[in-house]
C-alpha positions in Angstrom: 0.1 -0.2 -0.2 1.1 3.6 -0.7 -0.7 5.4 1.7 0.9 5.0 4.9 -2.0 6.5 6.8 -4.2 4.3 5.7 -2.1 1.1 6.4 -1.4 2.4 9.5 -4.9 2.8 10.4 -6.3 -0.5 9.3 -3.4 -2.5 11.4 -4.5 -0.3 13.9 -8.4 -1.3 13.5 -8.0 -5.0 12.2 -4.5 -5.8 13.7 -1.5 -7.7 12.1 -2.8 -10.3 9.4 -1.6 -13.7 10.6 0.8 -15.5 8.5 -1.7 -17.8 7.1 -3.6 -15.0 5.5 -0.8 -13.6 3.9 0.5 -16.7 2.2 -3.6 -17.5 1.3 -3.3 -13.9 -0.7 0.3 -14.6 -2.1 -1.2 -17.9 -3.7 -4.3 -16.1 -4.7 -2.5 -13.3 -6.4 -0.2 -16.1 -8.5 -3.3 -18.5 -9.4 -5.0 -15.3 -10.8 -1.8 -14.7 -12.8 -2.3 -18.0 -14.4 -4.1 -18.7 -17.9 -7.4 -20.2 -17.6 -6.2 -23.5 -18.7 -3.5 -23.5 -15.8 -6.2 -23.0 -13.4 -8.3 -25.5 -14.4 -5.1 -27.7 -14.3 -4.7 -26.4 -10.8 -7.9 -27.5 -9.5 -8.1 -30.3 -10.8 -4.7 -31.5 -9.0 -6.5 -29.8 -5.8 -9.4 -31.7 -6.4 -7.6 -35.0 -7.3 -5.2 -35.0 -3.8 -8.7 -33.9 -1.7 -10.0 -37.0 -3.0 -6.9 -39.0 -2.6 -6.8 -38.1 1.4 -10.8 -38.8 1.8 -10.0 -42.8 0.6 -6.8 -42.6 2.4 -8.8 -41.8 5.6 -11.3 -44.5 4.8 -10.0 -48.0 3.7 -12.3 -50.2 2.5 -12.0 -53.3 4.6 
């Protein structure tokens, strides 16, 4: 932010953002810079990983 006063006011009102919030915003910014096809591939990868986690948490036997 270029306006130091605005940033200072936000910090006083809201406090400092967590590291998770900052990392989430960085990832979102990087995701938005991707081409639509690349976004689709990232979404599919995350969905596949989430599905694998669900399957491994609940064994079939």
